[in-house]
DRENFI-376621 format. One record per residue: residue number from 1; x, y, z of N, C-alpha, C in turn. Coordinates in nm, 2 decimals, padded with zeros to 4 digits. Atoms other than C-alpha are relative to their C-alpha. Last residue first. Example, Ala and Ser with C-alpha at 12.3 -4.5 7.8 and 13.67 -1.06 7.14 Angstrom:
<sites>
> 2;-00.09;-00.11;00.00;01.37;-00.11;00.71;-00.08;00.11;00.08;
> 1;00.09;-00.12;00.00;01.23;-00.45;00.78;00.09;00.12;00.00;
</sites>
This chain:
<sites>
> 192;-00.11;-00.05;00.09;-02.18;-00.70;-01.11;00.01;00.15;00.02;
> 191;-00.13;00.05;-00.05;-02.38;-00.83;-00.81;00.12;00.06;-00.08;
> 190;-00.03;-00.08;-00.13;-02.67;-00.61;-00.90;00.13;-00.04;00.05;
> 189;-00.03;-00.13;00.04;-02.67;-00.76;-01.26;00.04;00.09;00.12;
> 188;-00.13;00.00;00.06;-02.66;-01.11;-01.12;00.05;00.14;-00.04;
> 187;-00.10;00.02;-00.10;-02.95;-01.03;-00.89;00.14;-00.01;-00.06;
> 186;-00.02;-00.13;-00.07;-03.15;-00.89;-01.18;00.10;-00.01;00.11;
> 185;00.11;-00.03;-00.09;-03.10;-01.21;-01.37;00.03;00.14;00.06;
> 184;-00.03;-00.01;-00.14;-02.87;-01.21;-01.67;-00.12;00.02;00.09;
> 183;00.12;-00.04;-00.08;-02.91;-01.32;-02.03;00.05;00.00;00.15;
> 182;00.01;00.07;-00.13;-02.61;-01.33;-02.26;-00.12;00.05;00.08;
> 181;00.08;00.12;00.02;-02.62;-01.23;-02.63;00.00;-00.09;00.12;
> 180;00.11;00.00;00.10;-02.34;-00.97;-02.58;-00.07;-00.14;00.00;
> 179;00.05;00.14;00.00;-02.14;-00.97;-02.26;-00.12;-00.02;-00.09;
> 178;-00.11;00.09;-00.01;-01.92;-00.66;-02.28;-00.04;-00.15;00.00;
> 177;-00.07;00.00;00.13;-02.22;-00.46;-02.40;00.13;-00.09;00.00;
> 176;00.08;00.07;00.10;-02.42;-00.57;-02.10;00.07;00.00;-00.14;
> 175;00.00;00.14;-00.03;-02.15;-00.47;-01.86;-00.07;-00.08;-00.10;
> 174;-00.13;00.05;00.03;-02.10;-00.13;-02.03;00.01;-00.16;00.03;
> 173;-00.02;00.01;00.15;-02.47;-00.06;-02.04;00.13;-00.06;-00.03;
> 172;00.09;00.10;00.05;-02.50;-00.14;-01.67;00.01;-00.02;-00.15;
> 171;-00.06;00.13;-00.04;-02.19;00.07;-01.58;-00.09;-00.12;-00.05;
> 170;-00.11;00.03;00.09;-02.33;00.36;-01.79;00.06;-00.14;00.04;
> 169;00.05;00.03;00.13;-02.66;00.35;-01.61;00.11;-00.04;-00.10;
> 168;00.06;00.14;00.00;-02.49;00.33;-01.28;-00.05;-00.04;-00.13;
> 167;-00.12;00.09;-00.01;-02.27;00.64;-01.36;-00.05;-00.15;00.00;
> 166;-00.06;-00.01;-00.13;-02.58;00.83;-01.48;00.11;-00.10;00.01;
> 165;00.02;00.12;-00.09;-02.63;00.85;-01.85;00.06;00.03;00.14;
> 164;-00.01;-00.05;-00.14;-02.67;01.16;-02.08;-00.04;-00.12;00.09;
> 163;00.11;00.04;-00.08;-02.59;01.01;-02.42;00.02;00.05;00.14;
> 162;-00.04;00.05;-00.13;-02.35;01.20;-02.64;-00.12;-00.03;00.08;
> 161;00.08;-00.06;-00.11;-02.49;01.23;-03.00;00.05;-00.07;00.13;
> 160;-00.07;-00.12;-00.05;-02.24;01.18;-03.29;-00.07;00.06;00.13;
> 159;-00.04;-00.08;00.11;-02.35;00.82;-03.36;00.08;00.12;00.05;
> 158;00.07;00.08;00.10;-02.48;00.69;-03.03;00.01;00.09;-00.12;
> 157;00.05;-00.07;00.12;-02.23;00.81;-02.78;-00.07;-00.09;-00.09;
> 156;00.07;00.08;00.10;-02.15;00.70;-02.43;-00.05;00.08;-00.11;
> 155;00.07;-00.07;00.11;-01.89;00.85;-02.20;-00.06;-00.10;-00.09;
> 154;00.14;00.04;00.00;-01.79;00.69;-01.87;-00.08;00.08;-00.10;
> 153;00.08;-00.13;-00.03;-01.46;00.88;-01.87;-00.15;-00.02;00.01;
> 152;-00.08;-00.08;-00.10;-01.25;00.56;-01.83;-00.07;00.13;00.03;
> 151;00.02;00.03;-00.14;-01.52;00.34;-01.98;00.08;00.09;00.09;
> 150;-00.13;-00.02;-00.05;-01.55;00.49;-02.33;00.00;-00.01;00.15;
> 149;-00.01;-00.01;-00.15;-01.86;00.35;-02.50;00.15;00.01;00.04;
> 148;-00.14;-00.01;-00.04;-01.94;00.40;-02.87;00.00;00.03;00.15;
> 147;-00.01;-00.03;-00.14;-02.28;00.29;-03.01;00.15;-00.01;00.04;
> 146;-00.03;-00.15;-00.01;-02.32;00.31;-03.39;00.01;00.04;00.15;
> 145;00.08;-00.07;00.10;-02.27;-00.07;-03.44;00.03;00.15;00.01;
> 144;00.10;00.09;00.05;-02.10;-00.18;-03.12;-00.10;00.07;-00.09;
> 143;00.09;-00.05;00.11;-01.78;00.01;-03.04;-00.09;-00.12;-00.04;
> 142;00.07;00.11;00.07;-01.60;-00.04;-02.71;-00.09;00.06;-00.10;
> 141;00.14;-00.03;00.04;-01.34;00.21;-02.58;-00.06;-00.13;-00.07;
> 140;00.02;-00.06;00.13;-01.01;00.06;-02.44;-00.15;00.02;-00.03;
> 139;00.10;00.08;00.07;-00.96;-00.01;-02.07;-00.03;00.08;-00.13;
> 138;00.04;-00.09;00.11;-00.64;00.13;-01.92;-00.10;-00.08;-00.09;
> 137;00.01;00.06;00.13;-00.62;-00.07;-01.60;-00.05;00.11;-00.10;
> 136;-00.14;00.01;00.06;-00.49;00.13;-01.30;-00.01;-00.06;-00.14;
> 135;-00.05;-00.13;00.04;-00.84;00.25;-01.20;00.13;-00.01;-00.07;
> 134;00.08;-00.05;00.11;-00.99;-00.10;-01.22;00.05;00.14;-00.04;
> 133;-00.03;00.08;00.12;-00.71;-00.24;-01.01;-00.08;00.06;-00.12;
> 132;-00.13;-00.04;00.04;-00.75;00.04;-00.75;00.04;-00.08;-00.13;
> 131;00.00;-00.14;00.04;-01.12;00.00;-00.72;00.13;00.04;-00.06;
> 130;00.08;-00.01;00.13;-01.11;-00.38;-00.70;00.01;00.14;-00.06;
> 129;-00.08;00.08;00.10;-00.84;-00.37;-00.43;-00.06;00.01;-00.14;
> 128;-00.11;-00.09;00.04;-01.03;-00.09;-00.25;00.09;-00.07;-00.10;
> 127;00.06;-00.11;00.09;-01.35;-00.30;-00.25;00.12;00.09;-00.05;
> 126;00.04;00.06;00.13;-01.15;-00.61;-00.12;-00.06;00.11;-00.10;
> 125;-00.12;00.03;00.08;-00.98;-00.41;00.15;-00.03;-00.05;-00.14;
> 124;-00.06;-00.13;00.04;-01.30;-00.26;00.27;00.12;-00.03;-00.09;
> 123;00.08;-00.05;00.11;-01.46;-00.61;00.27;00.05;00.13;-00.05;
> 122;-00.03;00.09;00.12;-01.17;-00.75;00.48;-00.08;00.05;-00.12;
> 121;-00.13;-00.04;00.04;-01.21;-00.46;00.73;00.04;-00.08;-00.13;
> 120;00.01;-00.13;00.06;-01.58;-00.53;00.75;00.13;00.05;-00.05;
> 119;00.06;00.02;00.14;-01.51;-00.89;00.81;-00.02;00.13;-00.07;
> 118;-00.10;00.06;00.08;-01.28;-00.80;01.10;-00.05;-00.03;-00.14;
> 117;-00.09;-00.11;00.04;-01.54;-00.56;01.25;00.11;-00.06;-00.09;
> 116;-00.13;00.04;-00.05;-01.80;-00.84;01.25;00.10;00.10;-00.05;
> 115;-00.10;00.04;00.11;-02.14;-00.69;01.21;00.13;-00.04;00.07;
> 114;-00.14;00.01;-00.05;-02.46;-00.64;01.41;00.09;-00.05;-00.10;
> 113;-00.03;00.01;-00.14;-02.55;-00.46;01.19;-00.09;-00.10;00.07;
> 112;00.11;-00.03;-00.10;-02.58;-00.52;00.82;00.05;-00.01;00.14;
> 111;-00.02;00.08;-00.12;-02.31;-00.48;00.56;-00.10;00.04;00.10;
> 110;00.11;-00.03;-00.10;-02.38;-00.36;00.20;00.02;-00.10;00.12;
> 109;00.03;00.12;-00.08;-02.11;-00.33;-00.07;-00.10;00.04;00.11;
> 108;-00.09;00.11;00.04;-02.02;-00.10;-00.36;-00.02;-00.13;00.08;
> 107;-00.08;00.05;-00.11;-02.32;00.13;-00.32;00.09;-00.11;-00.05;
> 106;-00.14;00.00;00.03;-02.43;00.29;-00.65;00.09;-00.05;00.12;
> 105;-00.05;-00.14;-00.01;-02.79;00.40;-00.60;00.15;00.00;-00.02;
> 104;00.05;-00.08;00.11;-02.92;00.06;-00.73;00.06;00.14;00.00;
> 103;-00.07;00.04;00.12;-02.70;-00.12;-00.48;-00.04;00.08;-00.12;
> 102;-00.14;-00.04;-00.01;-02.84;00.08;-00.19;00.08;-00.04;-00.12;
> 101;-00.01;-00.15;00.02;-03.19;00.04;-00.31;00.14;00.05;00.01;
> 100;00.01;-00.02;00.14;-03.14;-00.34;-00.34;00.01;00.15;-00.03;
> 99;-00.12;00.05;00.07;-03.01;-00.36;00.01;00.00;00.03;-00.15;
> 98;-00.11;-00.10;-00.03;-03.30;-00.15;00.14;00.13;-00.04;-00.07;
> 97;00.03;-00.12;00.08;-03.56;-00.37;-00.05;00.11;00.11;00.03;
> 96;-00.05;00.01;00.14;-03.39;-00.68;00.09;-00.02;00.13;-00.08;
> 95;00.10;00.04;00.10;-03.46;-00.56;00.44;00.06;-00.01;-00.14;
> 94;-00.03;00.13;00.06;-03.17;-00.55;00.68;-00.09;-00.05;-00.11;
> 93;00.11;00.03;00.09;-03.16;-00.19;00.79;00.03;-00.12;-00.08;
> 92;00.09;00.10;-00.06;-02.92;-00.19;01.08;-00.12;-00.03;-00.09;
> 91;00.13;-00.05;-00.05;-02.66;-00.02;00.86;-00.07;-00.11;00.07;
> 90;-00.01;00.08;-00.13;-02.30;-00.03;00.73;-00.13;00.05;00.08;
> 89;00.10;-00.03;-00.09;-02.32;00.08;00.36;00.02;-00.09;00.12;
> 88;00.05;00.12;-00.06;-01.99;00.05;00.18;-00.10;00.04;00.10;
> 87;00.09;-00.01;-00.12;-01.92;00.33;-00.06;-00.04;-00.14;00.05;
> 86;00.08;00.12;-00.04;-01.64;00.36;-00.31;-00.07;00.02;00.13;
> 85;-00.03;00.05;-00.14;-01.54;00.71;-00.41;-00.08;-00.12;00.03;
> 84;00.11;-00.02;-00.10;-01.58;00.78;-00.79;00.04;-00.08;00.13;
> 83;00.13;00.00;00.06;-01.25;00.79;-00.98;-00.10;00.02;00.11;
> 82;00.02;00.13;00.07;-00.90;00.68;-00.87;-00.14;00.00;-00.06;
> 81;-00.09;00.01;00.11;-00.77;01.03;-00.77;-00.02;-00.13;-00.08;
> 80;-00.14;-00.01;-00.05;-01.08;01.09;-00.56;00.09;-00.02;-00.12;
> 79;-00.08;00.11;00.05;-01.43;01.18;-00.68;00.14;00.01;00.06;
> 78;00.00;00.12;-00.10;-01.70;01.38;-00.51;00.07;-00.12;-00.07;
> 77;-00.09;-00.04;-00.11;-01.63;01.72;-00.69;00.01;-00.12;00.10;
> 76;-00.14;00.04;00.02;-01.77;01.56;-01.00;00.09;00.04;00.11;
> 75;-00.07;-00.02;-00.13;-02.13;01.58;-00.86;00.15;-00.04;-00.02;
> 74;-00.03;-00.14;-00.01;-02.29;01.63;-01.21;00.08;00.03;00.13;
> 73;-00.11;-00.04;00.09;-02.27;01.26;-01.26;00.04;00.14;00.00;
> 72;00.06;-00.09;00.10;-02.47;01.21;-00.94;00.11;00.04;-00.10;
> 71;00.00;00.07;00.13;-02.31;00.92;-00.76;-00.05;00.08;-00.11;
> 70;-00.14;00.04;00.03;-02.21;01.12;-00.45;00.01;-00.07;-00.14;
> 69;-00.08;-00.12;00.04;-02.55;01.29;-00.45;00.14;-00.03;-00.03;
> 68;00.05;-00.06;00.12;-02.74;00.96;-00.46;00.08;00.12;-00.05;
> 67;-00.05;00.08;00.11;-02.51;00.81;-00.20;-00.05;00.05;-00.13;
> 66;-00.15;-00.03;00.02;-02.58;01.10;00.03;00.05;-00.08;-00.11;
> 65;-00.01;-00.13;00.07;-02.96;01.07;-00.02;00.15;00.03;-00.02;
> 64;00.05;00.01;00.14;-02.94;00.70;00.06;00.01;00.13;-00.08;
> 63;-00.10;00.06;00.08;-02.72;00.76;00.37;-00.04;-00.02;-00.15;
> 62;-00.01;00.15;-00.01;-02.97;01.00;00.52;00.10;-00.05;-00.10;
> 61;00.00;00.04;00.14;-02.91;01.38;00.56;00.02;-00.16;00.00;
> 60;-00.03;-00.10;00.10;-02.94;01.58;00.87;-00.01;-00.04;-00.14;
> 59;00.06;-00.13;-00.02;-02.92;01.30;01.13;00.04;00.10;-00.11;
> 58;-00.09;-00.11;-00.05;-02.82;00.97;00.99;-00.08;00.12;00.02;
> 57;00.08;-00.08;-00.09;-03.01;00.64;00.92;00.09;00.10;00.07;
> 56;00.11;-00.06;00.08;-02.83;00.49;00.62;-00.07;00.10;00.09;
> 55;00.13;00.04;-00.06;-02.49;00.44;00.78;-00.11;00.06;-00.09;
> 54;00.12;-00.09;-00.01;-02.19;00.49;00.55;-00.12;-00.07;00.06;
> 53;00.09;00.09;-00.07;-01.84;00.35;00.53;-00.11;00.08;00.05;
> 52;00.09;-00.05;-00.11;-01.67;00.58;00.28;-00.08;-00.12;00.05;
> 51;00.12;00.08;-00.01;-01.36;00.49;00.07;-00.08;00.06;00.12;
> 50;-00.01;00.11;00.10;-01.04;00.65;-00.06;-00.12;-00.09;00.01;
> 49;-00.04;00.13;-00.05;-01.12;00.98;00.12;00.00;-00.11;-00.11;
> 48;00.00;00.09;00.12;-01.14;01.31;-00.07;00.05;-00.14;00.05;
> 47;-00.10;00.11;-00.02;-01.05;01.51;00.25;00.02;-00.09;-00.12;
> 46;-00.13;-00.05;-00.05;-01.23;01.84;00.19;00.11;-00.10;00.00;
> 45;-00.05;-00.11;00.09;-01.52;01.73;-00.03;00.14;00.05;00.04;
> 44;-00.03;00.06;00.12;-01.57;01.41;00.16;00.06;00.10;-00.10;
> 43;-00.13;00.07;-00.01;-01.53;01.59;00.49;00.03;-00.07;-00.13;
> 42;-00.11;-00.10;-00.01;-01.81;01.84;00.39;00.14;-00.07;00.01;
> 41;-00.01;-00.06;00.14;-02.04;01.56;00.27;00.12;00.10;00.00;
> 40;-00.06;00.10;00.09;-01.98;01.37;00.60;00.03;00.06;-00.14;
> 39;-00.14;00.00;-00.04;-02.06;01.69;00.81;00.08;-00.10;-00.09;
> 38;-00.06;-00.12;00.05;-02.39;01.72;00.62;00.15;00.01;00.03;
> 37;-00.01;00.00;00.15;-02.48;01.35;00.67;00.07;00.13;-00.05;
> 36;00.11;-00.05;00.07;-02.41;01.35;01.05;00.03;00.00;-00.15;
> 35;00.12;00.06;-00.06;-02.18;01.16;01.28;-00.13;00.05;-00.06;
> 34;00.11;-00.09;00.00;-01.86;01.20;01.09;-00.12;-00.06;00.06;
> 33;00.14;00.03;-00.04;-01.53;01.03;01.13;-00.09;00.11;-00.02;
> 32;00.07;-00.13;-00.05;-01.18;01.03;00.98;-00.15;-00.04;00.02;
> 31;00.14;-00.01;-00.01;-00.96;00.72;00.96;-00.05;00.13;00.05;
> 30;00.03;-00.12;-00.07;-00.61;00.67;00.83;-00.15;00.01;00.00;
> 29;00.08;-00.11;00.06;-00.56;00.31;00.75;-00.01;00.12;00.08;
> 28;-00.08;-00.10;00.06;-00.27;00.09;00.88;-00.08;00.11;-00.08;
> 27;-00.04;00.05;00.13;-00.46;-00.23;00.96;00.08;00.11;-00.08;
> 26;-00.09;00.12;-00.02;-00.47;-00.15;01.33;00.05;-00.05;-00.13;
> 25;-00.13;-00.06;-00.04;-00.61;00.19;01.23;00.10;-00.11;00.02;
> 24;-00.06;-00.05;00.13;-00.90;00.01;01.05;00.14;00.05;00.03;
> 23;-00.04;00.11;00.09;-00.98;-00.20;01.36;00.07;00.05;-00.13;
> 22;-00.11;00.08;-00.06;-00.97;00.09;01.59;00.04;-00.11;-00.09;
> 21;-00.13;-00.08;00.01;-01.17;00.32;01.36;00.11;-00.08;00.06;
> 20;-00.05;00.01;00.14;-01.45;00.05;01.31;00.14;00.08;-00.01;
> 19;-00.04;00.14;00.03;-01.48;00.01;01.69;00.06;-00.01;-00.14;
> 18;-00.12;00.03;-00.08;-01.48;00.39;01.76;00.05;-00.14;-00.04;
> 17;-00.12;-00.07;00.06;-01.73;00.47;01.48;00.13;-00.04;00.07;
> 16;-00.03;00.06;00.13;-01.97;00.20;01.61;00.12;00.06;-00.07;
> 15;-00.07;00.13;-00.02;-01.93;00.32;01.97;00.02;-00.07;-00.14;
> 14;-00.14;-00.02;-00.04;-02.01;00.68;01.87;00.07;-00.14;00.01;
> 13;-00.03;00.07;-00.12;-02.34;00.59;01.70;00.15;00.01;00.03;
> 12;00.04;-00.09;-00.11;-02.44;00.86;01.44;00.03;-00.07;00.14;
> 11;00.10;00.07;-00.08;-02.24;00.68;01.17;-00.03;00.09;00.12;
> 10;00.11;-00.08;-00.02;-02.01;00.79;00.89;-00.11;-00.07;00.08;
> 9;00.11;00.08;-00.07;-01.67;00.63;00.88;-00.11;00.10;00.04;
> 8;00.10;-00.08;-00.08;-01.44;00.80;00.63;-00.11;-00.09;00.05;
> 7;00.14;00.06;00.00;-01.15;00.58;00.52;-00.08;00.10;00.09;
> 6;00.09;-00.06;-00.10;-00.81;00.73;00.42;-00.14;-00.06;-00.01;
> 5;00.14;-00.02;00.05;-00.54;00.52;00.25;-00.09;00.06;00.11;
> 4;00.10;00.05;-00.09;-00.18;00.57;00.36;-00.14;00.03;-00.05;
> 3;00.04;-00.10;-00.10;00.03;00.62;00.06;-00.10;-00.06;00.09;
> 2;-00.09;-00.12;00.01;00.18;00.32;-00.12;-00.03;00.10;00.11;
> 1;00.09;-00.12;00.00;00.00;00.00;00.00;00.09;00.12;00.00;
</sites>
């Protein structure tokens, strides 16, 4: 690990933040904390962390709303040197609908409370590994008939017209274009 990676832990429960911080610091991460949504957005803009561990139920601004704003294509201030900032939801909301909403909004992983701090650290490392590997790989544009997809900038064009796609819409289109003539279930698509 070259430079020390920064993790932002956003949770209104002090004990959760303390436990996660201790485990992450033991693994060599720099940890910053926020107990409200607005403070978290401020820290994301100021610190540009490598990953955010985010609760859903927060004072001021909930985790779903924060994820939506972080994944908004117009929100380019919320990227770090590797692209969009990975998000792991850490929440007491265990319903399938909440997990699906989280993934649809662009969450990279979803962990429910009560949780194993060691497993959370392993999940953080796995997401960071995938993120860094994807950022380091120079992926070439893909052309299918009159559709042109450029994954590094997430640009899609049909003919000469640039398509206005969200990051998730582009990711879905890219995945499907890379796997032509294959059928996937909704669960498989969410996993990808």
